[in-house]
C-alpha positions in Angstrom: -105.7 8.8 112.6 -106.0 6.9 109.4 -109.2 5.4 110.7 -110.6 8.9 111.5 -109.6 10.1 108.0 -111.2 7.1 106.5 -114.4 7.6 108.4 -114.5 11.3 107.5 -114.0 10.4 103.8 -116.7 7.8 104.1 -119.1 10.3 105.7 -118.4 12.9 103.0 -118.9 10.3 100.2 -122.1 9.1 101.9 -123.4 12.7 102.2 -122.5 13.4 98.5 -124.3 10.2 97.5 -127.2 11.3 99.5 -127.3 14.7 97.7 -127.1 13.0 94.3 -129.8 10.6 95.3 -132.0 13.5 96.4 -131.3 15.2 93.1 -132.3 12.1 91.2 -135.4 11.8 93.4 -136.3 15.3 92.5 -135.9 14.7 88.8 -137.9 11.5 89.1 -140.8 13.4 90.6 -141.1 15.4 87.3 -143.6 14.2 84.7 -143.6 14.9 81.0 -146.8 15.5 79.0 -146.9 16.1 75.3 -148.8 19.0 73.7 -149.6 18.3 70.0 -150.1 21.6 68.1 -151.8 22.3 64.7 -151.1 26.0 64.9 -147.6 26.5 63.2 -148.2 30.2 62.8 -148.6 30.6 66.5 -145.7 28.4 67.5 -143.6 31.1 69.1 -146.5 32.4 71.3 -147.6 29.0 72.3 -144.0 28.1 73.3 -143.9 31.2 75.5 -147.2 30.2 77.2 -146.0 26.7 77.8 -142.7 27.9 79.3 -144.7 30.2 81.6 -146.8 27.2 82.6 -143.6 25.2 83.4 -142.3 28.0 85.6 -145.5 28.0 87.6 -145.5 24.1 87.6 -141.9 23.1 88.0 -142.7 19.4 88.4 -144.3 19.3 84.9 -142.3 19.3 81.6 -144.3 19.9 78.4 -143.0 18.4 75.2 -144.3 20.8 72.5 -144.8 19.0 69.3 -145.2 21.1 66.2 -144.7 19.0 63.1 -145.3 19.5 59.3 -148.6 18.1 58.0 -149.8 17.8 61.6 -153.3 16.6 60.7 -152.0 13.6 58.9 -149.4 12.8 61.6 -152.1 13.0 64.2 -154.4 10.6 62.4 -151.5 8.1 62.0 -150.7 8.4 65.7 -154.3 7.9 66.8 -154.6 4.9 64.5 -151.5 3.4 66.1 -152.7 4.1 69.6 -150.0 6.7 70.2 -152.1 9.6 71.1 -150.4 12.7 72.6 -151.5 13.7 76.1 -152.9 17.1 75.1 -154.1 17.5 71.5 -155.1 20.5 69.4 -157.9 18.8 67.4 -160.9 20.4 65.8 -164.2 19.3 67.5 -166.3 20.1 64.5 -164.7 17.4 62.4 -165.8 13.9 61.9 -162.6 12.3 63.1 -162.9 14.1 66.5 -166.5 13.0 66.9 -165.6 9.4 66.1 -162.7 9.4 68.5 -164.9 10.9 71.3 -167.7 8.4 70.7 -165.1 5.6 70.9 -163.9 6.8 74.3 -160.5 8.1 73.1 -160.8 11.4 75.1 -161.4 12.4 78.7 -164.4 14.5 79.5 -163.5 18.2 80.0 -164.9 20.0 83.0 -164.2 23.0 85.2 -160.9 21.4 86.5 -159.7 21.6 82.9 -160.7 25.2 82.3 -164.3 24.9 81.2 -165.4 27.5 83.7 -163.3 30.1 82.0 -165.4 29.9 78.8 -168.5 31.8 77.7 -171.8 30.1 78.2 -172.6 27.8 75.2 -169.1 27.7 73.9 -169.0 23.9 73.8 -172.6 23.3 72.9 -172.0 22.7 69.2 -169.3 20.2 69.9 -171.0 17.9 72.4 -170.8 14.2 71.6 -173.6 12.1 73.1 -174.3 15.1 75.4 -170.8 15.0 76.8 -168.0 17.5 76.4 -164.5 16.4 75.2 -163.0 19.7 74.1 -161.9 23.1 75.4 -162.5 25.5 72.4 -160.5 28.6 73.2 -160.7 30.4 69.9 -162.8 30.2 66.7 -161.8 30.9 63.1 -163.8 32.5 60.3 -163.3 32.6 56.6 -163.7 35.5 54.3 -161.9 37.7 51.8 -159.0 40.0 52.7 -158.7 43.2 50.7 -156.2 46.0 50.2 -157.9 49.0 51.6 -155.4 51.5 50.2 -155.7 50.2 46.6 -159.5 49.9 46.9 -159.6 53.6 47.9 -157.2 54.6 45.1 -159.2 52.8 42.4 -162.6 53.8 43.8 -163.6 50.3 44.7 -166.2 49.4 47.2 -166.6 46.3 49.4 -169.2 44.1 47.6 -172.4 43.4 49.3 -173.7 41.0 46.6 -172.1 38.4 44.4 -172.8 40.5 41.3 -170.9 43.3 42.9 -168.0 41.0 43.5 -167.9 40.0 39.9 -168.0 43.6 38.8 -165.2 44.3 41.3 -163.0 41.6 39.8 -163.6 43.0 36.3 -162.7 46.5 37.5 -159.4 45.4 39.1 -158.4 43.6 35.9 -159.2 46.7 33.9 -157.6 49.3 36.1 -154.9 47.7 38.1 -151.6 45.9 37.3 -152.2 43.7 40.4 -154.2 40.4 40.1 -157.7 40.3 41.7 -156.8 37.3 43.9 -153.8 35.9 45.7 -154.3 32.1 45.4 -152.4 29.0 46.5 -153.6 26.2 44.3 -150.8 23.8 45.4 -152.2 23.9 48.9 -155.7 22.5 48.1 -157.0 23.1 51.7 -156.6 26.9 51.3 -159.8 27.3 49.1 -161.9 24.9 51.2 -163.6 27.8 52.9 -164.3 29.6 49.6 -165.9 26.5 48.0 -168.0 25.8 51.1 -169.2 29.4 51.3 -170.2 29.2 47.6 -172.5 26.4 48.5 -173.8 28.1 51.7 -174.6 31.4 50.0 -176.2 29.8 46.9 -178.2 27.2 48.9 -179.4 29.6 51.6 -177.3 28.5 54.6 -175.8 25.6 56.3 -178.8 23.3 56.1 -179.5 24.2 52.5 -175.9 23.2 51.5 -175.9 20.0 53.6 -179.3 18.9 52.2 -177.8 18.9 48.8 -174.4 17.6 49.5 -174.6 15.0 52.3 -178.2 14.5 53.4 -179.5 13.7 49.9 -179.7 10.2 48.4 -176.7 8.7 46.6 -176.2 10.2 43.2 -178.7 13.0 44.0 -176.4 16.0 43.3 -177.5 17.3 40.0 -176.1 19.6 37.3 -178.8 22.1 38.1 -179.0 25.9 38.6 -177.6 25.6 42.1 -174.6 23.6 41.1 -174.0 25.8 38.1 -174.1 28.9 40.4 -171.5 27.3 42.7 -169.3 26.5 39.8 -169.6 30.1 38.6 -168.1 31.3 41.9 -165.2 28.8 41.6 -164.7 30.0 38.0 -164.4 33.6 39.3 -161.0 32.5 40.5 -159.9 30.9 37.3 -157.0 32.8 35.7 -157.6 35.6 38.2 -154.8 34.8 40.5 -151.3 36.2 40.8 -148.5 35.0 38.6 -147.6 31.5 39.5 -150.8 30.8 41.5 -151.1 27.3 40.1 -147.8 26.2 41.9 -148.2 28.5 44.8 -148.4 27.4 48.5 -150.3 29.1 51.3 -147.2 31.2 52.3 -146.8 32.3 48.7 -150.3 33.6 48.4 -150.0 35.5 51.7 -146.7 37.0 50.5 -148.3 38.0 47.1 -151.1 39.8 48.9 -148.8 41.5 51.4 -146.6 42.7 48.5 -149.5 44.2 46.7 -149.3 41.7 43.8 -153.0 40.8 44.3 -155.7 42.9 45.9 -157.8 40.2 47.5 -156.9 37.0 49.4 -159.6 34.4 50.1 -158.5 33.0 53.5 -159.4 32.5 57.2 -158.7 34.8 60.1 -155.7 32.7 61.0 -153.9 34.3 58.0 -153.9 37.8 59.6 -150.8 36.8 61.7 -149.0 35.7 58.6 -149.9 38.8 56.7 -148.8 41.0 59.6 -145.4 39.2 59.7 -144.9 40.4 56.1 -145.2 44.0 57.3 -147.4 45.2 54.3 -147.2 48.8 53.4 -150.9 49.3 53.3 -154.0 48.9 55.4 -156.1 45.8 54.8 -159.5 44.6 55.9 -161.8 41.6 55.4 -165.3 41.1 54.1 -167.8 38.2 54.2 -168.6 36.1 51.2 -171.5 37.9 49.5 -174.8 36.2 48.5 -177.1 37.0 45.6 -178.9 39.6 47.6 -177.7 42.1 50.1 -177.8 40.5 53.6 -177.2 37.1 52.2 -173.5 37.1 53.1 -171.9 34.5 55.3 -168.7 33.5 57.0 -167.8 29.9 57.9 -165.6 28.5 60.7 -165.5 26.8 64.0 -163.2 26.1 66.9 -159.6 26.7 66.1 -157.4 26.5 69.1 -159.4 23.6 70.7 -157.8 21.2 73.1 -158.6 17.6 74.1 -157.0 15.1 76.5 -156.2 11.6 75.5 -158.0 8.9 77.6 -154.8 7.0 77.5 -152.7 9.7 79.1 -150.6 8.5 82.1 -150.9 12.1 83.5 -154.5 13.2 83.4 -154.3 15.7 86.3 -151.2 17.4 84.9 -152.9 17.5 81.4 -156.0 19.1 82.9 -153.8 21.6 84.8 -152.3 22.7 81.5 -155.7 23.3 79.9 -156.9 25.2 83.0 -153.8 27.4 82.8 -154.1 28.1 79.0 -157.7 29.1 79.4 -157.1 31.8 82.0 -158.0 35.2 80.6 -154.6 36.7 81.4 -152.9 33.8 79.6 -155.2 33.8 76.6 -154.7 37.6 76.3 -151.1 36.9 75.2 -152.5 34.5 72.5 -155.2 36.9 71.4 -152.9 39.8 71.1 -151.0 38.0 68.4 -153.7 35.8 66.7 -156.7 38.0 66.9 -159.2 35.2 66.4 -162.6 35.5 68.3 -162.1 33.9 71.7 -164.6 32.1 74.0 -162.6 33.0 77.1 -164.3 35.4 79.4 -162.3 38.5 80.4 -160.0 38.7 77.4 -159.7 42.4 76.3 -160.7 42.6 72.6 -161.9 46.2 72.5 -160.6 48.1 69.5 -158.2 45.4 68.5 -157.7 43.6 65.2 -159.9 46.0 63.2 -158.4 44.4 60.0 -160.5 41.2 60.5 -163.5 42.9 62.1 -165.5 42.7 58.9 -165.7 39.0 59.4 -165.1 38.4 63.1 -168.0 40.7 64.1 -170.3 37.8 63.0 -168.5 35.2 65.1 -171.0 33.1 67.2 -174.0 34.6 65.2 -176.2 32.9 62.6 -174.0 34.4 59.8 -171.1 32.3 61.2 -171.9 28.8 60.1 -169.9 25.7 61.1 -167.6 24.1 58.6 -169.7 21.8 56.4 -167.3 18.8 57.0 -168.8 18.7 60.5 -171.3 16.2 58.9 -168.8 14.5 56.6 -166.6 11.6 57.2 -163.6 13.2 55.4 -162.8 16.4 53.5 -159.5 16.1 51.8 -160.9 15.0 48.4 -163.3 18.0 48.6 -160.2 20.2 48.7 -158.8 18.5 45.6 -162.2 18.9 43.7 -162.1 22.6 44.5 -158.7 23.1 43.0 -159.6 21.0 39.9 -162.7 23.0 39.3 -160.8 26.3 39.6 -158.3 25.1 37.1 -160.8 23.5 34.7 -164.3 24.6 35.5 -167.0 22.1 34.3 -170.4 21.7 36.0 -170.9 18.1 34.7 -167.5 17.1 36.0 -168.2 18.9 39.3 -171.4 16.8 39.8 -169.6 13.6 38.9 -166.8 14.2 41.4 -169.0 15.4 44.2 -171.3 12.3 43.9 -168.2 10.1 43.9 -167.0 11.8 47.0 -170.2 12.0 49.0 -171.9 8.7 48.0 -169.8 6.4 50.1 -170.7 8.5 53.2 -174.4 8.1 52.5 -176.5 5.3 53.9 
């Protein structure tokens, strides 16, 4: 009897051990991939999309990395050969191109979602005629404006730079609000404004690059073009909201949404942040005006763009994530919050995000030029120069600093 009891207990224990072992085997079958984000304003939506992916793919866990100063963190990790599996990295930038040329990314094809994109979506980002990115959305830079206050004050959207100057003067004369909401402590925030100043003054992308990066060392001069660019930077000087010098990006968004400033120079990505503030007015966007009507531009490039590390231990799972995120029904969830122009076929954009339509209507046209840093080796010091010139405009100093920045990149 005791022997039978012992054998029963042994059998039960063995069966229990078998179940535990099966459970452990099931867990061991799971793989974890890391998704590295540079879209903090879209964190909640991306988290939902990732959780939906995990439900459809129960053997894949996605570690969602969303860290402060993500660009710097990513550069450090790439330098230390600690690349995440799936990376939100901007394919127009020099660092991406260098990584791709060095074999740091896998090629992206239809098995990673390329077939979901519009024709030509990846063409500007090819490296040695190969594709290493899945660009799902594009950004565009322009100037937000308070539609209600513009109407109240009898203001019109400017179609030339002279009209923009007159607009600023009228706001200063007739309104208690500042002309611009600025964030001079976040130097990157006026990068688009400065670049568009060069693009509109020099006659386009090539005209700006011919002066800045394609010229000989020391060739940037204190001439009429440079003075005109400085004039546009100086338009911001002392025309920001109270505390603009120490303001961060979020502060500028809050100032605009509160009506403390009537215009906000910023990219389409800011619409989400503005909406979160629940402004009590309608707003819109307009392109950066040129000297003549029709000479306006916006600037931008791929925004939510994903690459896969060549060192990933899970290439098939990483590709599966990209394919999932690029499905039109999945990107619809992203678009309905973000509103940036998307390259994914089948996403319903009709009648949505009218606030940014003044700029996004030009996405993927010749008025939507690619960020100038696409031909530069770095950009951070350009941001700092921008802020310095807004604070203390001086054309000779601008020339000195630009030559010091660009000369080391020139052959």
